[in-house]
All heavy atoms as TSV, in Angstrom:
chain	resi	resn	atom	element	x	y	z
A	1	MET	N	N	-15.440	-1.642	-3.202
A	1	MET	CA	C	-14.688	-1.815	-1.984
A	1	MET	C	C	-14.482	-0.437	-1.353
A	1	MET	O	O	-14.074	0.497	-2.011
A	1	MET	CB	C	-13.343	-2.464	-2.302
A	1	MET	CG	C	-12.459	-2.603	-1.109
A	1	MET	SD	S	-10.829	-3.327	-1.448
A	1	MET	CE	C	-11.250	-4.798	-2.309
A	2	GLY	N	N	-14.753	-0.324	-0.091
A	2	GLY	CA	C	-14.570	0.933	0.624
A	2	GLY	C	C	-13.145	1.099	1.113
A	2	GLY	O	O	-12.331	0.186	1.038
A	3	CYS	N	N	-12.869	2.262	1.608
A	3	CYS	CA	C	-11.520	2.604	2.078
A	3	CYS	C	C	-11.045	1.652	3.171
A	3	CYS	O	O	-9.914	1.185	3.145
A	3	CYS	CB	C	-11.523	4.030	2.589
A	3	CYS	SG	S	-10.038	4.486	3.463
A	4	GLY	N	N	-11.914	1.369	4.140
A	4	GLY	CA	C	-11.515	0.489	5.230
A	4	GLY	C	C	-11.133	-0.892	4.746
A	4	GLY	O	O	-10.145	-1.472	5.204
A	5	GLU	N	N	-11.895	-1.408	3.801
A	5	GLU	CA	C	-11.590	-2.732	3.241
A	5	GLU	C	C	-10.266	-2.713	2.495
A	5	GLU	O	O	-9.482	-3.658	2.574
A	5	GLU	CB	C	-12.705	-3.181	2.304
A	5	GLU	CG	C	-14.020	-3.430	2.987
A	5	GLU	CD	C	-15.097	-3.724	1.978
A	5	GLU	OE1	O	-15.050	-4.797	1.369
A	5	GLU	OE2	O	-15.965	-2.841	1.782
A	6	LEU	N	N	-10.027	-1.645	1.757
A	6	LEU	CA	C	-8.767	-1.519	1.015
A	6	LEU	C	C	-7.580	-1.560	1.963
A	6	LEU	O	O	-6.608	-2.283	1.730
A	6	LEU	CB	C	-8.752	-0.213	0.209
A	6	LEU	CG	C	-7.422	0.133	-0.458
A	6	LEU	CD1	C	-7.071	-0.899	-1.521
A	6	LEU	CD2	C	-7.483	1.524	-1.061
A	7	ILE	N	N	-7.660	-0.836	3.056
A	7	ILE	CA	C	-6.548	-0.781	4.008
A	7	ILE	C	C	-6.338	-2.141	4.678
A	7	ILE	O	O	-5.199	-2.579	4.853
A	7	ILE	CB	C	-6.787	0.334	5.044
A	7	ILE	CG1	C	-6.800	1.708	4.352
A	7	ILE	CG2	C	-5.754	0.292	6.158
A	7	ILE	CD1	C	-5.533	2.057	3.600
A	8	VAL	N	N	-7.410	-2.840	5.022
A	8	VAL	CA	C	-7.285	-4.162	5.643
A	8	VAL	C	C	-6.615	-5.136	4.670
A	8	VAL	O	O	-5.687	-5.866	5.035
A	8	VAL	CB	C	-8.664	-4.689	6.088
A	8	VAL	CG1	C	-8.578	-6.152	6.490
A	8	VAL	CG2	C	-9.199	-3.847	7.239
A	9	LEU	N	N	-7.059	-5.144	3.423
A	9	LEU	CA	C	-6.452	-6.036	2.427
A	9	LEU	C	C	-5.001	-5.644	2.156
A	9	LEU	O	O	-4.134	-6.507	2.017
A	9	LEU	CB	C	-7.254	-5.993	1.123
A	9	LEU	CG	C	-8.559	-6.758	1.137
A	9	LEU	CD1	C	-9.328	-6.515	-0.153
A	9	LEU	CD2	C	-8.311	-8.248	1.316
A	10	LEU	N	N	-4.751	-4.360	2.081
A	10	LEU	CA	C	-3.392	-3.881	1.847
A	10	LEU	C	C	-2.460	-4.349	2.958
A	10	LEU	O	O	-1.362	-4.849	2.697
A	10	LEU	CB	C	-3.416	-2.352	1.757
A	10	LEU	CG	C	-2.114	-1.641	1.483
A	10	LEU	CD1	C	-1.488	-2.124	0.191
A	10	LEU	CD2	C	-2.361	-0.141	1.427
A	11	ARG	N	N	-2.902	-4.219	4.184
A	11	ARG	CA	C	-2.089	-4.649	5.330
A	11	ARG	C	C	-1.758	-6.143	5.239
A	11	ARG	O	O	-0.608	-6.542	5.439
A	11	ARG	CB	C	-2.848	-4.348	6.620
A	11	ARG	CG	C	-2.092	-4.707	7.859
A	11	ARG	CD	C	-2.840	-4.256	9.100
A	11	ARG	NE	N	-2.099	-4.600	10.283
A	11	ARG	CZ	C	-2.595	-5.306	11.282
A	11	ARG	NH1	N	-3.846	-5.698	11.262
A	11	ARG	NH2	N	-1.857	-5.586	12.324
A	12	LYS	N	N	-2.756	-6.966	4.912
A	12	LYS	CA	C	-2.533	-8.406	4.810
A	12	LYS	C	C	-1.536	-8.728	3.698
A	12	LYS	O	O	-0.644	-9.563	3.857
A	12	LYS	CB	C	-3.848	-9.126	4.541
A	12	LYS	CG	C	-4.765	-9.200	5.737
A	12	LYS	CD	C	-6.093	-9.795	5.402
A	12	LYS	CE	C	-6.000	-11.289	5.321
A	12	LYS	NZ	N	-7.337	-11.919	5.149
A	13	ARG	N	N	-1.702	-8.074	2.566
A	13	ARG	CA	C	-0.824	-8.360	1.419
A	13	ARG	C	C	0.617	-7.919	1.680
A	13	ARG	O	O	1.549	-8.628	1.311
A	13	ARG	CB	C	-1.354	-7.668	0.158
A	13	ARG	CG	C	-2.703	-8.168	-0.315
A	13	ARG	CD	C	-2.570	-9.541	-0.939
A	13	ARG	NE	N	-3.840	-10.123	-1.291
A	13	ARG	CZ	C	-4.393	-10.040	-2.493
A	13	ARG	NH1	N	-3.803	-9.389	-3.447
A	13	ARG	NH2	N	-5.554	-10.617	-2.717
A	14	VAL	N	N	0.780	-6.766	2.291
A	14	VAL	CA	C	2.141	-6.282	2.561
A	14	VAL	C	C	2.808	-7.153	3.617
A	14	VAL	O	O	3.993	-7.468	3.516
A	14	VAL	CB	C	2.130	-4.787	2.948
A	14	VAL	CG1	C	3.490	-4.332	3.460
A	14	VAL	CG2	C	1.708	-3.936	1.754
A	15	ARG	N	N	2.056	-7.583	4.619
A	15	ARG	CA	C	2.628	-8.468	5.653
A	15	ARG	C	C	3.101	-9.791	5.062
A	15	ARG	O	O	4.016	-10.413	5.584
A	15	ARG	CB	C	1.591	-8.765	6.727
A	15	ARG	CG	C	1.477	-7.690	7.739
A	15	ARG	CD	C	0.549	-8.117	8.822
A	15	ARG	NE	N	0.923	-7.448	10.063
A	15	ARG	CZ	C	0.401	-7.704	11.210
A	15	ARG	NH1	N	-0.524	-8.634	11.330
A	15	ARG	NH2	N	0.767	-7.059	12.278
A	16	ALA	N	N	2.472	-10.245	3.989
A	16	ALA	CA	C	2.841	-11.514	3.374
A	16	ALA	C	C	4.141	-11.416	2.568
A	16	ALA	O	O	4.726	-12.434	2.204
A	16	ALA	CB	C	1.709	-12.007	2.477
A	17	LEU	N	N	4.590	-10.192	2.307
A	17	LEU	CA	C	5.825	-10.000	1.544
A	17	LEU	C	C	7.040	-10.203	2.428
A	17	LEU	O	O	6.981	-10.000	3.637
A	17	LEU	CB	C	5.885	-8.570	0.991
A	17	LEU	CG	C	4.841	-8.144	-0.023
A	17	LEU	CD1	C	4.956	-6.640	-0.275
A	17	LEU	CD2	C	4.999	-8.908	-1.323
A	18	ILE	N	N	8.148	-10.556	1.812
A	18	ILE	CA	C	9.417	-10.552	2.543
A	18	ILE	C	C	9.839	-9.090	2.697
A	18	ILE	O	O	9.425	-8.235	1.882
A	18	ILE	CB	C	10.512	-11.357	1.800
A	18	ILE	CG1	C	10.791	-10.747	0.427
A	18	ILE	CG2	C	10.131	-12.824	1.708
A	18	ILE	CD1	C	12.003	-11.329	-0.264
A	19	PRO	N	N	10.635	-8.754	3.734
A	19	PRO	CA	C	11.108	-7.377	3.864
A	19	PRO	C	C	11.834	-6.935	2.582
A	19	PRO	O	O	12.649	-7.667	2.043
A	19	PRO	CB	C	12.065	-7.436	5.055
A	19	PRO	CG	C	11.523	-8.578	5.873
A	19	PRO	CD	C	11.035	-9.592	4.859
A	20	GLY	N	N	11.483	-5.772	2.084
A	20	GLY	CA	C	12.052	-5.263	0.841
A	20	GLY	C	C	11.267	-5.689	-0.394
A	20	GLY	O	O	11.527	-5.204	-1.478
A	21	GLY	N	N	10.313	-6.612	-0.208
A	21	GLY	CA	C	9.462	-7.057	-1.317
A	21	GLY	C	C	8.516	-5.945	-1.747
A	21	GLY	O	O	8.192	-5.048	-0.976
A	22	VAL	N	N	8.064	-6.007	-2.983
A	22	VAL	CA	C	7.231	-4.941	-3.541
A	22	VAL	C	C	5.868	-5.499	-3.944
A	22	VAL	O	O	5.770	-6.533	-4.607
A	22	VAL	CB	C	7.909	-4.294	-4.767
A	22	VAL	CG1	C	6.997	-3.245	-5.393
A	22	VAL	CG2	C	9.235	-3.673	-4.379
A	23	LEU	N	N	4.831	-4.792	-3.519
A	23	LEU	CA	C	3.455	-5.110	-3.901
A	23	LEU	C	C	3.049	-4.157	-5.014
A	23	LEU	O	O	3.153	-2.944	-4.871
A	23	LEU	CB	C	2.514	-4.937	-2.705
A	23	LEU	CG	C	1.033	-5.121	-3.004
A	23	LEU	CD1	C	0.727	-6.583	-3.318
A	23	LEU	CD2	C	0.178	-4.642	-1.847
A	24	HIS	N	N	2.619	-4.709	-6.126
A	24	HIS	CA	C	2.096	-3.908	-7.234
A	24	HIS	C	C	0.580	-3.929	-7.095
A	24	HIS	O	O	-0.032	-4.997	-7.133
A	24	HIS	CB	C	2.524	-4.499	-8.579
A	24	HIS	CG	C	4.002	-4.629	-8.698
A	24	HIS	ND1	N	4.822	-3.563	-8.977
A	24	HIS	CD2	C	4.821	-5.696	-8.539
A	24	HIS	CE1	C	6.072	-3.978	-8.997
A	24	HIS	NE2	N	6.097	-5.272	-8.732
A	25	LEU	N	N	-0.007	-2.777	-6.915
A	25	LEU	CA	C	-1.417	-2.663	-6.582
A	25	LEU	C	C	-2.149	-1.793	-7.596
A	25	LEU	O	O	-1.646	-0.745	-7.991
A	25	LEU	CB	C	-1.528	-2.040	-5.184
A	25	LEU	CG	C	-2.899	-1.627	-4.677
A	25	LEU	CD1	C	-3.730	-2.864	-4.381
A	25	LEU	CD2	C	-2.756	-0.774	-3.432
A	26	THR	N	N	-3.329	-2.243	-7.986
A	26	THR	CA	C	-4.231	-1.419	-8.784
A	26	THR	C	C	-5.430	-1.128	-7.899
A	26	THR	O	O	-6.119	-2.046	-7.472
A	26	THR	CB	C	-4.687	-2.155	-10.061
A	26	THR	OG1	O	-3.538	-2.509	-10.818
A	26	THR	CG2	C	-5.599	-1.266	-10.895
A	27	ALA	N	N	-5.643	0.152	-7.568
A	27	ALA	CA	C	-6.723	0.555	-6.660
A	27	ALA	C	C	-7.625	1.550	-7.377
A	27	ALA	O	O	-7.227	2.678	-7.646
A	27	ALA	CB	C	-6.140	1.178	-5.397
A	28	ARG	N	N	-8.817	1.130	-7.680
A	28	ARG	CA	C	-9.744	1.996	-8.412
A	28	ARG	C	C	-10.584	2.890	-7.493
A	28	ARG	O	O	-11.311	3.743	-7.977
A	28	ARG	CB	C	-10.626	1.142	-9.309
A	28	ARG	CG	C	-9.829	0.542	-10.445
A	28	ARG	CD	C	-10.688	-0.203	-11.427
A	28	ARG	NE	N	-9.984	-0.548	-12.636
A	28	ARG	CZ	C	-9.003	-1.439	-12.751
A	28	ARG	NH1	N	-8.593	-2.081	-11.678
A	28	ARG	NH2	N	-8.419	-1.696	-13.893
A	29	ASP	N	N	-10.464	2.703	-6.194
A	29	ASP	CA	C	-11.166	3.546	-5.230
A	29	ASP	C	C	-10.598	4.960	-5.332
A	29	ASP	O	O	-9.394	5.153	-5.187
A	29	ASP	CB	C	-10.949	2.978	-3.829
A	29	ASP	CG	C	-11.701	3.748	-2.744
A	29	ASP	OD1	O	-11.872	4.972	-2.866
A	29	ASP	OD2	O	-12.107	3.103	-1.774
A	30	PRO	N	N	-11.434	5.973	-5.567
A	30	PRO	CA	C	-10.900	7.332	-5.674
A	30	PRO	C	C	-10.215	7.805	-4.396
A	30	PRO	O	O	-9.334	8.666	-4.450
A	30	PRO	CB	C	-12.117	8.197	-6.007
A	30	PRO	CG	C	-13.313	7.348	-5.831
A	30	PRO	CD	C	-12.880	5.922	-5.790
A	31	GLY	N	N	-10.569	7.247	-3.270
A	31	GLY	CA	C	-9.930	7.621	-2.010
A	31	GLY	C	C	-8.513	7.100	-1.882
A	31	GLY	O	O	-7.750	7.563	-1.026
A	32	ALA	N	N	-8.139	6.166	-2.739
A	32	ALA	CA	C	-6.786	5.586	-2.682
A	32	ALA	C	C	-5.710	6.635	-2.915
A	32	ALA	O	O	-4.605	6.515	-2.395
A	32	ALA	CB	C	-6.655	4.464	-3.696
A	33	VAL	N	N	-6.015	7.663	-3.666
A	33	VAL	CA	C	-5.042	8.726	-3.952
A	33	VAL	C	C	-4.495	9.325	-2.657
A	33	VAL	O	O	-3.308	9.631	-2.565
A	33	VAL	CB	C	-5.694	9.823	-4.830
A	33	VAL	CG1	C	-4.768	11.011	-4.993
A	33	VAL	CG2	C	-6.100	9.243	-6.175
A	34	GLU	N	N	-5.332	9.471	-1.669
A	34	GLU	CA	C	-4.891	10.014	-0.382
A	34	GLU	C	C	-4.606	8.915	0.635
A	34	GLU	O	O	-3.687	9.039	1.438
A	34	GLU	CB	C	-5.955	10.960	0.169
A	34	GLU	CG	C	-6.117	12.206	-0.682
A	34	GLU	CD	C	-7.149	13.152	-0.119
A	34	GLU	OE1	O	-7.520	13.008	1.056
A	34	GLU	OE2	O	-7.566	14.044	-0.869
A	35	ASP	N	N	-5.402	7.851	0.610
A	35	ASP	CA	C	-5.289	6.816	1.641
A	35	ASP	C	C	-4.006	6.000	1.552
A	35	ASP	O	O	-3.392	5.698	2.583
A	35	ASP	CB	C	-6.489	5.872	1.574
A	35	ASP	CG	C	-7.784	6.567	1.941
A	35	ASP	OD1	O	-7.727	7.627	2.599
A	35	ASP	OD2	O	-8.860	6.056	1.560
A	36	ILE	N	N	-3.597	5.616	0.373
A	36	ILE	CA	C	-2.417	4.760	0.256
A	36	ILE	C	C	-1.136	5.495	0.667
A	36	ILE	O	O	-0.360	4.966	1.465
A	36	ILE	CB	C	-2.329	4.127	-1.144
A	36	ILE	CG1	C	-3.477	3.110	-1.286
A	36	ILE	CG2	C	-0.974	3.462	-1.364
A	36	ILE	CD1	C	-3.596	2.478	-2.640
A	37	PRO	N	N	-0.890	6.714	0.184
A	37	PRO	CA	C	0.307	7.421	0.676
A	37	PRO	C	C	0.264	7.645	2.189
A	37	PRO	O	O	1.293	7.510	2.864
A	37	PRO	CB	C	0.268	8.754	-0.090
A	37	PRO	CG	C	-0.483	8.441	-1.334
A	37	PRO	CD	C	-1.528	7.446	-0.918
A	38	ALA	N	N	-0.906	7.973	2.723
A	38	ALA	CA	C	-1.016	8.185	4.168
A	38	ALA	C	C	-0.726	6.891	4.916
A	38	ALA	O	O	-0.013	6.894	5.935
A	38	ALA	CB	C	-2.413	8.705	4.516
A	39	TRP	N	N	-1.244	5.782	4.451
A	39	TRP	CA	C	-1.003	4.492	5.098
A	39	TRP	C	C	0.487	4.156	5.068
A	39	TRP	O	O	1.043	3.693	6.076
A	39	TRP	CB	C	-1.831	3.401	4.414
A	39	TRP	CG	C	-1.703	2.079	5.077
A	39	TRP	CD1	C	-2.355	1.636	6.191
A	39	TRP	CD2	C	-0.820	1.013	4.681
A	39	TRP	NE1	N	-1.946	0.359	6.506
A	39	TRP	CE2	C	-1.006	-0.044	5.590
A	39	TRP	CE3	C	0.085	0.848	3.641
A	39	TRP	CZ2	C	-0.317	-1.238	5.498
A	39	TRP	CZ3	C	0.786	-0.344	3.550
A	39	TRP	CH2	C	0.579	-1.374	4.472
A	40	CYS	N	N	1.135	4.401	3.962
A	40	CYS	CA	C	2.574	4.129	3.871
A	40	CYS	C	C	3.357	5.000	4.851
A	40	CYS	O	O	4.281	4.511	5.506
A	40	CYS	CB	C	3.063	4.345	2.438
A	40	CYS	SG	S	2.515	3.073	1.289
A	41	ARG	N	N	3.002	6.275	4.958
A	41	ARG	CA	C	3.689	7.153	5.909
A	41	ARG	C	C	3.501	6.655	7.338
A	41	ARG	O	O	4.433	6.622	8.122
A	41	ARG	CB	C	3.168	8.592	5.803
A	41	ARG	CG	C	3.754	9.386	4.658
A	41	ARG	CD	C	3.427	10.867	4.784
A	41	ARG	NE	N	2.011	11.155	4.961
A	41	ARG	CZ	C	1.137	11.298	3.969
A	41	ARG	NH1	N	1.541	11.178	2.719
A	41	ARG	NH2	N	-0.124	11.549	4.212
A	42	LEU	N	N	2.300	6.252	7.678
A	42	LEU	CA	C	2.001	5.816	9.047
A	42	LEU	C	C	2.666	4.492	9.400
A	42	LEU	O	O	3.016	4.257	10.550
A	42	LEU	CB	C	0.488	5.691	9.240
A	42	LEU	CG	C	-0.276	7.011	9.270
A	42	LEU	CD1	C	-1.779	6.744	9.256
A	42	LEU	CD2	C	0.108	7.811	10.499
A	43	THR	N	N	2.790	3.611	8.428
A	43	THR	CA	C	3.315	2.274	8.712
A	43	THR	C	C	4.801	2.134	8.436
A	43	THR	O	O	5.402	1.123	8.806
A	43	THR	CB	C	2.560	1.217	7.878
A	43	THR	OG1	O	2.722	1.516	6.490
A	43	THR	CG2	C	1.088	1.177	8.250
A	44	GLY	N	N	5.393	3.114	7.748
A	44	GLY	CA	C	6.824	3.062	7.468
A	44	GLY	C	C	7.186	2.316	6.205
A	44	GLY	O	O	8.373	2.131	5.916
A	45	HIS	N	N	6.199	1.891	5.430
A	45	HIS	CA	C	6.490	1.240	4.155
A	45	HIS	C	C	6.762	2.311	3.102
A	45	HIS	O	O	6.285	3.444	3.200
A	45	HIS	CB	C	5.324	0.345	3.724
A	45	HIS	CG	C	5.036	-0.752	4.702
A	45	HIS	ND1	N	5.945	-1.751	4.987
A	45	HIS	CD2	C	3.961	-0.981	5.488
A	45	HIS	CE1	C	5.428	-2.560	5.896
A	45	HIS	NE2	N	4.218	-2.113	6.235
A	46	PHE	N	N	7.543	1.956	2.097
A	46	PHE	CA	C	7.980	2.928	1.094
A	46	PHE	C	C	7.071	2.859	-0.137
A	46	PHE	O	O	6.920	1.805	-0.752
A	46	PHE	CB	C	9.431	2.637	0.708
A	46	PHE	CG	C	9.982	3.572	-0.323
A	46	PHE	CD1	C	10.062	4.928	-0.071
A	46	PHE	CD2	C	10.427	3.098	-1.541
A	46	PHE	CE1	C	10.574	5.797	-1.023
A	46	PHE	CE2	C	10.940	3.951	-2.495
A	46	PHE	CZ	C	11.008	5.312	-2.239
A	47	LEU	N	N	6.501	3.989	-0.483
A	47	LEU	CA	C	5.669	4.082	-1.683
A	47	LEU	C	C	6.585	4.420	-2.851
A	47	LEU	O	O	7.004	5.562	-3.028
A	47	LEU	CB	C	4.587	5.150	-1.494
A	47	LEU	CG	C	3.575	5.306	-2.613
A	47	LEU	CD1	C	2.825	4.008	-2.870
A	47	LEU	CD2	C	2.608	6.432	-2.277
A	48	ARG	N	N	6.917	3.413	-3.634
A	48	ARG	CA	C	7.891	3.590	-4.723
A	48	ARG	C	C	7.286	4.297	-5.922
A	48	ARG	O	O	7.974	5.017	-6.631
A	48	ARG	CB	C	8.426	2.232	-5.173
A	48	ARG	CG	C	9.214	1.544	-4.088
A	48	ARG	CD	C	9.630	0.188	-4.495
A	48	ARG	NE	N	10.719	0.296	-5.475
A	48	ARG	CZ	C	11.295	-0.744	-6.022
A	48	ARG	NH1	N	10.912	-1.956	-5.730
A	48	ARG	NH2	N	12.265	-0.584	-6.882
A	49	ASN	N	N	6.012	4.077	-6.166
A	49	ASN	CA	C	5.353	4.679	-7.315
A	49	ASN	C	C	3.881	4.858	-6.992
A	49	ASN	O	O	3.258	3.969	-6.421
A	49	ASN	CB	C	5.510	3.790	-8.550
A	49	ASN	CG	C	4.883	4.409	-9.776
A	49	ASN	OD1	O	5.039	5.604	-10.037
A	49	ASN	ND2	N	4.153	3.611	-10.529
A	50	ALA	N	N	3.342	6.014	-7.369
A	50	ALA	CA	C	1.925	6.286	-7.143
A	50	ALA	C	C	1.380	7.094	-8.311
A	50	ALA	O	O	1.494	8.309	-8.340
A	50	ALA	CB	C	1.730	7.034	-5.828
A	51	GLU	N	N	0.887	6.390	-9.293
A	51	GLU	CA	C	0.211	7.034	-10.420
A	51	GLU	C	C	-1.146	6.360	-10.505
A	51	GLU	O	O	-1.291	5.320	-11.132
A	51	GLU	CB	C	1.013	6.861	-11.701
A	51	GLU	CG	C	2.342	7.598	-11.673
A	51	GLU	CD	C	3.104	7.483	-12.974
A	51	GLU	OE1	O	2.454	7.463	-14.042
A	51	GLU	OE2	O	4.328	7.400	-12.907
A	52	HIS	N	N	-2.111	6.961	-9.808
A	52	HIS	CA	C	-3.439	6.363	-9.696
A	52	HIS	C	C	-3.950	5.870	-11.049
A	52	HIS	O	O	-3.853	6.599	-12.022
A	52	HIS	CB	C	-4.417	7.393	-9.111
A	52	HIS	CG	C	-5.737	6.811	-8.768
A	52	HIS	ND1	N	-5.926	6.012	-7.659
A	52	HIS	CD2	C	-6.929	6.872	-9.406
A	52	HIS	CE1	C	-7.189	5.629	-7.621
A	52	HIS	NE2	N	-7.809	6.134	-8.660
A	53	PRO	N	N	-4.370	4.615	-11.109
A	53	PRO	CA	C	-4.696	3.683	-10.042
A	53	PRO	C	C	-3.582	2.690	-9.710
A	53	PRO	O	O	-3.831	1.696	-9.052
A	53	PRO	CB	C	-5.909	2.937	-10.615
A	53	PRO	CG	C	-5.601	2.811	-12.070
A	53	PRO	CD	C	-4.886	4.134	-12.413
A	54	PHE	N	N	-2.346	2.965	-10.158
A	54	PHE	CA	C	-1.265	2.005	-9.956
A	54	PHE	C	C	-0.317	2.476	-8.849
A	54	PHE	O	O	0.117	3.624	-8.846
A	54	PHE	CB	C	-0.485	1.796	-11.259
A	54	PHE	CG	C	-1.370	1.394	-12.398
A	54	PHE	CD1	C	-1.653	2.296	-13.415
A	54	PHE	CD2	C	-1.953	0.147	-12.438
A	54	PHE	CE1	C	-2.486	1.943	-14.456
A	54	PHE	CE2	C	-2.796	-0.217	-13.472
A	54	PHE	CZ	C	-3.067	0.677	-14.491
A	55	TYR	N	N	-0.008	1.540	-7.950
A	55	TYR	CA	C	0.855	1.846	-6.805
A	55	TYR	C	C	1.847	0.698	-6.618
A	55	TYR	O	O	1.478	-0.469	-6.779
A	55	TYR	CB	C	0.015	1.979	-5.521
A	55	TYR	CG	C	-1.000	3.081	-5.606
A	55	TYR	CD1	C	-2.260	2.844	-6.163
A	55	TYR	CD2	C	-0.702	4.355	-5.152
A	55	TYR	CE1	C	-3.195	3.865	-6.274
A	55	TYR	CE2	C	-1.624	5.375	-5.250
A	55	TYR	CZ	C	-2.873	5.127	-5.808
A	55	TYR	OH	O	-3.790	6.134	-5.919
A	56	ASP	N	N	3.072	1.036	-6.273
A	56	ASP	CA	C	4.094	0.054	-5.918
A	56	ASP	C	C	4.526	0.361	-4.492
A	56	ASP	O	O	5.047	1.444	-4.220
A	56	ASP	CB	C	5.300	0.140	-6.853
A	56	ASP	CG	C	4.938	-0.182	-8.287
A	56	ASP	OD1	O	4.038	-1.019	-8.505
A	56	ASP	OD2	O	5.559	0.388	-9.195
A	57	ILE	N	N	4.307	-0.603	-3.620
A	57	ILE	CA	C	4.601	-0.410	-2.198
A	57	ILE	C	C	5.673	-1.406	-1.785
A	57	ILE	O	O	5.505	-2.613	-1.956
A	57	ILE	CB	C	3.331	-0.615	-1.346
A	57	ILE	CG1	C	2.263	0.387	-1.780
A	57	ILE	CG2	C	3.654	-0.480	0.141
A	57	ILE	CD1	C	0.897	0.081	-1.234
A	58	GLU	N	N	6.757	-0.888	-1.242
A	58	GLU	CA	C	7.860	-1.730	-0.771
A	58	GLU	C	C	7.726	-1.928	0.731
A	58	GLU	O	O	7.633	-0.951	1.476
A	58	GLU	CB	C	9.191	-1.069	-1.099
A	58	GLU	CG	C	10.386	-1.897	-0.657
A	58	GLU	CD	C	11.693	-1.222	-1.024
A	58	GLU	OE1	O	11.784	-0.610	-2.097
A	58	GLU	OE2	O	12.617	-1.303	-0.199
A	59	ARG	N	N	7.721	-3.190	1.139
A	59	ARG	CA	C	7.647	-3.476	2.572
A	59	ARG	C	C	8.912	-2.997	3.256
A	59	ARG	O	O	10.019	-3.199	2.747
A	59	ARG	CB	C	7.466	-4.973	2.807
A	59	ARG	CG	C	7.339	-5.300	4.279
A	59	ARG	CD	C	7.119	-6.745	4.521
A	59	ARG	NE	N	7.343	-7.007	5.934
A	59	ARG	CZ	C	7.099	-8.153	6.514
A	59	ARG	NH1	N	6.626	-9.147	5.819
A	59	ARG	NH2	N	7.330	-8.314	7.788
A	60	LYS	N	N	8.756	-2.386	4.424
A	60	LYS	CA	C	9.925	-1.904	5.149
A	60	LYS	C	C	10.815	-3.074	5.519
A	60	LYS	O	O	10.362	-4.218	5.626
A	60	LYS	CB	C	9.524	-1.095	6.368
A	60	LYS	CG	C	8.729	-1.840	7.401
A	60	LYS	CD	C	8.310	-0.883	8.487
A	60	LYS	CE	C	7.323	-1.541	9.420
A	60	LYS	NZ	N	6.821	-0.633	10.441
A	61	LYS	N	N	12.084	-2.752	5.730
A	61	LYS	CA	C	13.092	-3.795	5.962
A	61	LYS	C	C	12.858	-4.547	7.266
A	61	LYS	O	O	13.077	-5.738	7.340
A	61	LYS	CB	C	14.482	-3.189	5.958
A	61	LYS	CG	C	14.822	-2.454	4.675
A	61	LYS	CD	C	15.056	-3.384	3.538
A	61	LYS	CE	C	15.533	-2.580	2.321
A	61	LYS	NZ	N	15.151	-3.131	1.078
A	62	GLU	N	N	12.425	-3.843	8.315
A	62	GLU	CA	C	12.215	-4.490	9.611
A	62	GLU	C	C	10.883	-4.054	10.186
A	62	GLU	O	O	10.484	-2.915	10.021
A	62	GLU	CB	C	13.319	-4.093	10.588
A	62	GLU	CG	C	14.683	-4.511	10.146
A	62	GLU	CD	C	15.758	-4.000	11.081
A	62	GLU	OE1	O	15.449	-3.648	12.228
A	62	GLU	OE2	O	16.903	-3.966	10.655
A	63	ASP	N	N	10.207	-4.941	10.884
A	63	ASP	CA	C	8.952	-4.604	11.575
A	63	ASP	C	C	9.194	-4.443	13.040
A	63	ASP	O	O	10.017	-4.972	13.645
A	63	ASP	CB	C	7.898	-5.692	11.376
A	63	ASP	CG	C	7.186	-5.540	10.049
A	63	ASP	OD1	O	7.040	-4.404	9.593
A	63	ASP	OD2	O	6.774	-6.558	9.501
């Protein structure tokens, strides 16, 4: 899976969460180390844990 696909899937999964819900993600793409934190910063979601390949992303409270 390429970076673009990862971000598209990530967006869909996070949108499906209730506000404050947490997505536990395993991303084996080496680009995830930079892409996931950057995506969280840009979208306002909180990256609770990032120890590649494991990430916990909390959906922001309001969209």
